[in-house]
MARRO-591225 format. One record per residue (C-alpha): x, y, z; residue in one letter. Coordinates in nm, 4 decimals. Each point is the difference from the previous one (the first is absolute). Layout:
BEGIN
          X          Y          Z   aa
          X          Y          Z    A
...
END
This chain:
BEGIN
          X          Y          Z   aa
     0.0535    -0.0196    -0.0219    M
     0.1052     0.3821    -0.0783    A
    -0.2225     0.2704     0.0721    G
    -0.3397     0.0724     0.0097    R
    -0.0675    -0.0234    -0.3495    D
     0.1972    -0.3094    -0.0820    I
    -0.0227    -0.3368     0.1142    M
     0.2176    -0.2585    -0.0506    H
    -0.1450    -0.3697    -0.0260    F
     0.2529    -0.2812    -0.0473    K
    -0.1023    -0.0918    -0.3627    E
    -0.1583     0.3777    -0.1046    F
     0.0146     0.3399     0.0595    T
    -0.3197     0.2285     0.0387    L
    -0.0358     0.3880    -0.0050    R
    -0.3270     0.1067     0.1273    Q
     0.0646     0.4450    -0.0067    E
    -0.3138     0.1626    -0.0493    G
    -0.2159    -0.2967     0.0442    C
    -0.3218     0.0562     0.2146    G
     0.0518    -0.3494     0.2035    M
     0.3429    -0.0959     0.1056    R
     0.1037    -0.3399    -0.0129    I
    -0.1004    -0.1560     0.3651    S
     0.0415    -0.3395     0.1619    T
    -0.3790    -0.0824    -0.0881    D
     0.0969    -0.0561    -0.3589    G
     0.3632    -0.1768     0.0341    V
    -0.1726    -0.2255     0.2266    L
    -0.3086    -0.0566    -0.2475    L
     0.2889     0.0032    -0.2587    G
     0.1775    -0.2810     0.1916    S
    -0.3114    -0.1999     0.0900    W
    -0.2231    -0.0570    -0.2760    A
     0.0272    -0.3054    -0.2032    T
    -0.0422    -0.0935    -0.3752    L
    -0.1316    -0.3019    -0.0328    H
    -0.2012    -0.2822     0.2080    S
     0.1846    -0.2434     0.0819    K
    -0.3106    -0.2444     0.0361    D
    -0.1312     0.1366    -0.3492    M
     0.1681    -0.1705    -0.2839    V
    -0.2520     0.2417    -0.2428    S
     0.1271     0.2972     0.1812    S
     0.3699    -0.0913    -0.1803    M
     0.0648     0.1740    -0.2837    P
     0.1954    -0.2367    -0.2622    S
     0.3535     0.1082    -0.1574    S
    -0.2193     0.1515    -0.2768    L
    -0.1965     0.2324     0.2294    D
     0.2250     0.2067     0.1897    P
    -0.2272     0.1010     0.3204    P
    -0.1078     0.3414    -0.0378    M
    -0.0251     0.2711     0.3174    I
    -0.1975     0.3360     0.0212    I
     0.1203     0.2508     0.2972    D
    -0.3013     0.1876     0.0387    V
     0.1133     0.3648     0.1724    G
     0.3972    -0.0647    -0.1026    T
     0.1060     0.2863     0.1339    G
     0.3966     0.0101     0.0001    T
    -0.0214    -0.3684    -0.1265    G
     0.0361    -0.1484     0.2829    L
    -0.1812    -0.2899     0.0210    L
     0.0479    -0.0656    -0.3819    T
     0.3973    -0.0140     0.0290    L
    -0.0060    -0.2193     0.3522    M
    -0.1822    -0.2633    -0.1867    L
     0.1645     0.0423    -0.3146    A
     0.2385    -0.0938     0.2088    Q
    -0.1319    -0.2831     0.1464    R
    -0.1427    -0.1353    -0.3162    Y
     0.2358    -0.0464    -0.2479    P
    -0.2097    -0.1124    -0.3382    S
    -0.2992     0.2723     0.1043    A
    -0.1192     0.2894    -0.2387    Q
    -0.1072     0.3016     0.2600    L
    -0.1674     0.2788    -0.0577    L
    -0.0546     0.3255     0.2456    G
    -0.2926     0.2200    -0.0265    V
     0.0243     0.3334     0.1210    E
    -0.2359     0.3208     0.0188    I
     0.1976     0.2500     0.1111    E
     0.2817     0.1708    -0.2660    E
     0.3026     0.0462     0.1952    K
    -0.0188    -0.3548     0.1770    A
    -0.0507    -0.1893    -0.3502    S
     0.2907     0.1723    -0.1192    Q
     0.2094    -0.1024     0.2838    M
    -0.0805    -0.3594    -0.0215    A
     0.0210    -0.0047    -0.3553    R
     0.3561     0.1290     0.0715    S
     0.0238    -0.2498     0.2695    N
    -0.0384    -0.2465    -0.2211    A
     0.2321     0.0844    -0.2371    L
     0.2472     0.0061     0.1878    A
    -0.0385    -0.3481     0.1401    S
     0.0922    -0.3566    -0.0925    P
    -0.3475    -0.1103    -0.0954    F
    -0.0414     0.2798    -0.2212    A
    -0.1245    -0.1906    -0.2891    E
    -0.2999    -0.1543     0.1719    R
    -0.1113     0.2963     0.1196    I
    -0.2882     0.2876    -0.1483    S
    -0.0616     0.2645     0.2467    I
    -0.3360     0.1664    -0.1619    V
    -0.1654     0.3819     0.1160    R
    -0.3381    -0.0470     0.0186    A
    -0.3386    -0.0467     0.2127    D
    -0.0360    -0.3429     0.0814    F
    -0.3842     0.0028     0.0119    A
     0.0019     0.1249    -0.3683    K
     0.3340    -0.2165    -0.1039    Y
    -0.1570    -0.3146     0.0731    V
    -0.2254    -0.0092    -0.3074    S
     0.3341     0.0266    -0.1834    M
     0.1244    -0.3211     0.1445    L
    -0.0413    -0.3543    -0.0981    P
    -0.2717    -0.1731     0.1542    S
     0.0715    -0.3287     0.2587    H
     0.3868     0.1069    -0.1042    S
     0.1911     0.0494     0.3575    A
     0.0900    -0.2679     0.2061    N
     0.0859     0.2747     0.3371    L
    -0.1436     0.3267     0.0366    I
     0.1672     0.1822     0.3164    I
    -0.0786     0.2881     0.1502    S
     0.1358     0.2437     0.3336    N
    -0.3495     0.2184    -0.0558    P
    -0.0765     0.3564     0.1205    P
    -0.1992    -0.0613     0.3204    F
    -0.0553     0.2842     0.1712    F
    -0.3586     0.1891    -0.0314    P
     0.0297     0.3490    -0.1606    S
    -0.0822     0.2989     0.1847    G
     0.3260     0.0437     0.1910    V
     0.2370     0.2703    -0.1696    A
     0.2866    -0.0529    -0.1682    T
     0.3552     0.1323    -0.1510    R
    -0.0801    -0.0395    -0.3341    S
    -0.2326    -0.1545    -0.2516    Q
     0.2619    -0.2913    -0.0466    E
     0.0099    -0.0717     0.3560    R
    -0.4637    -0.0281    -0.0159    K
     0.0099    -0.2244    -0.2932    Q
     0.3039    -0.2853     0.1793    A
    -0.2180     0.0207     0.4008    R
    -0.3465     0.0634    -0.0989    Y
    -0.2657    -0.2385    -0.1329    T
    -0.1321     0.2017    -0.2299    T
     0.2120    -0.1074    -0.3246    T
     0.0346    -0.3444     0.0864    L
    -0.1311    -0.1727     0.3194    A
     0.0392    -0.3971     0.0873    P
    -0.3683    -0.1153    -0.1068    R
     0.0359     0.1412    -0.3237    Q
     0.2760    -0.2828    -0.0388    L
    -0.1741    -0.2606    -0.0294    F
    -0.2479     0.1149    -0.2316    G
     0.2969     0.0392    -0.2187    W
     0.2043    -0.2775     0.0946    A
    -0.3259    -0.2291    -0.1158    S
     0.0169     0.1723    -0.3492    R
     0.3605    -0.0730    -0.0037    L
     0.1207    -0.3441     0.1415    L
    -0.0079    -0.3007    -0.1291    K
    -0.1305    -0.3024     0.2002    P
     0.1558    -0.0923     0.2980    N
     0.2033     0.3844    -0.0215    G
     0.0373     0.1855     0.2859    K
    -0.0350     0.3559     0.1789    L
     0.2158     0.0813     0.2552    A
     0.0382     0.3634     0.1813    M
     0.0714     0.1378     0.3501    I
    -0.2903     0.1943     0.1662    T
    -0.0904     0.1087     0.3530    P
    -0.0665    -0.3223     0.2427    Y
    -0.3314     0.1547     0.0326    D
    -0.1637    -0.0130    -0.3192    Q
     0.0279    -0.3984     0.0186    L
    -0.3898    -0.0819     0.0238    E
    -0.0874     0.2661    -0.2613    A
     0.2636    -0.1064    -0.2197    L
    -0.1361    -0.3589     0.0307    R
    -0.3266     0.1374    -0.0975    T
     0.1303     0.1746    -0.3078    A
     0.2397    -0.2982    -0.0808    A
    -0.3396    -0.2160    -0.0176    T
    -0.1995     0.1786    -0.1942    S
     0.2964    -0.0026    -0.2681    D
     0.0544    -0.3583    -0.0232    G
     0.3228    -0.0216     0.2212    F
     0.0725    -0.1956     0.2982    V
     0.2631     0.0586     0.2836    P
     0.3111    -0.2068    -0.0559    F
     0.2509     0.1232     0.2270    R
    -0.0441     0.2790     0.2422    L
     0.2651     0.1320     0.2806    A
    -0.0567     0.2659     0.2817    A
     0.2832     0.2322     0.0033    V
     0.1144     0.0478     0.3602    I
     0.2763     0.2512     0.0085    T
     0.1223    -0.0277     0.3253    V
    -0.0059    -0.3574     0.2227    E
    -0.3308     0.0296     0.2406    G
    -0.1665     0.3024    -0.2182    K
    -0.3057    -0.0518    -0.1407    A
    -0.0549    -0.0265    -0.4334    P
     0.0386     0.3105    -0.2059    K
     0.0238    -0.1676    -0.3478    R
    -0.1221    -0.2466    -0.1955    L
     0.1610    -0.2148    -0.2568    L
    -0.3152    -0.1627    -0.2160    S
     0.0812    -0.2197    -0.3187    E
    -0.3897    -0.0675    -0.2016    W
     0.0003    -0.2675    -0.1970    I
    -0.2685    -0.0012    -0.2929    Y
    -0.2075    -0.2451    -0.1262    Q
     0.0627    -0.3139     0.1685    H
    -0.2549    -0.1734     0.1896    P
     0.1919    -0.2213     0.2008    E
     0.2701     0.2324     0.1277    A
     0.1293    -0.1429     0.3203    P
    -0.0929     0.1435     0.3237    F
     0.1855     0.3161     0.0916    C
     0.0947     0.0518     0.3296    P
     0.0891     0.3595     0.1903    L
     0.3679    -0.0082     0.0522    T
     0.2350     0.2788     0.1549    S
     0.3251     0.1301    -0.1273    L
     0.1820     0.2136     0.2788    T
     0.3020     0.2249    -0.1791    L
     0.1935     0.1086     0.3404    R
     0.0499    -0.1254     0.3933    T
    -0.0312     0.1591     0.2762    Q
     0.3737     0.0911    -0.0051    E
    -0.0826     0.1391    -0.3857    G
     0.1956    -0.2833    -0.1600    E
    -0.1717    -0.1742    -0.3428    Y
    -0.1576    -0.2508     0.0932    S
     0.1236    -0.3365    -0.1869    S
    -0.3062     0.0074    -0.2384    L
     0.0169     0.3523    -0.0880    S
     0.3951    -0.0498    -0.0484    R
    -0.0932    -0.3197    -0.2026    Q
    -0.2164     0.2665    -0.2484    L
     0.2215     0.2899    -0.0035    L
     0.3454    -0.0673    -0.0260    S
     0.0108    -0.1057    -0.4177    P
    -0.0617     0.3639    -0.0157    F
     0.1105     0.2279     0.3127    Y
     0.3528     0.0130     0.0096    I
     0.0695     0.0507     0.3377    F
    -0.1658    -0.3644     0.0713    L
END
């Protein structure tokens, strides 16, 4: 890490000057936790002639896109971002990365752009969506778009994903923990069931603040999905063994 506008990861570097929402632990955690394939569902595995497609909705600086490009070397990735400065930065970050030839960055409102994408073509849709209600003043329009649900709400993702995902494709996101039941309701109405759920606890012994979730599309016999927990740090401030395992491929200090 070098300066507040540049973040160095083990295999790529991200610039973020002028962007509305800066790189956060939420994004890094989601990018390290989400999975492309469902190991017990052979039909969800693309063949060698059909490379997997990952769509990052609201890509910001391109963090999730680059993390998943690192983790899945055969995947093609599309990052979509509505805010001009962030989309330009994401494109620059992608071009400077070792994964440039597999990444496309598009500046667009995803609600409108979704109709331009081929139906049932994606294996994974991932998003770190805004989840604050509108009404609180912010320093800039860019930050407003990045923080508030006026342009991208978690519940909207299910409707878009139902059009874009292949059968057994997955939607992955990170949201406030208290949105779990609302997400279950939205998921059911659009043909999704939970595949993995993890309550994120920032420090051992505290209540969960975030929810990591994966939802699988059109799978009538999905296995029971328990709610697990993921503790980031011990009471002594050290990374837990599980969070260290997830984050060590990316953070240079782990």
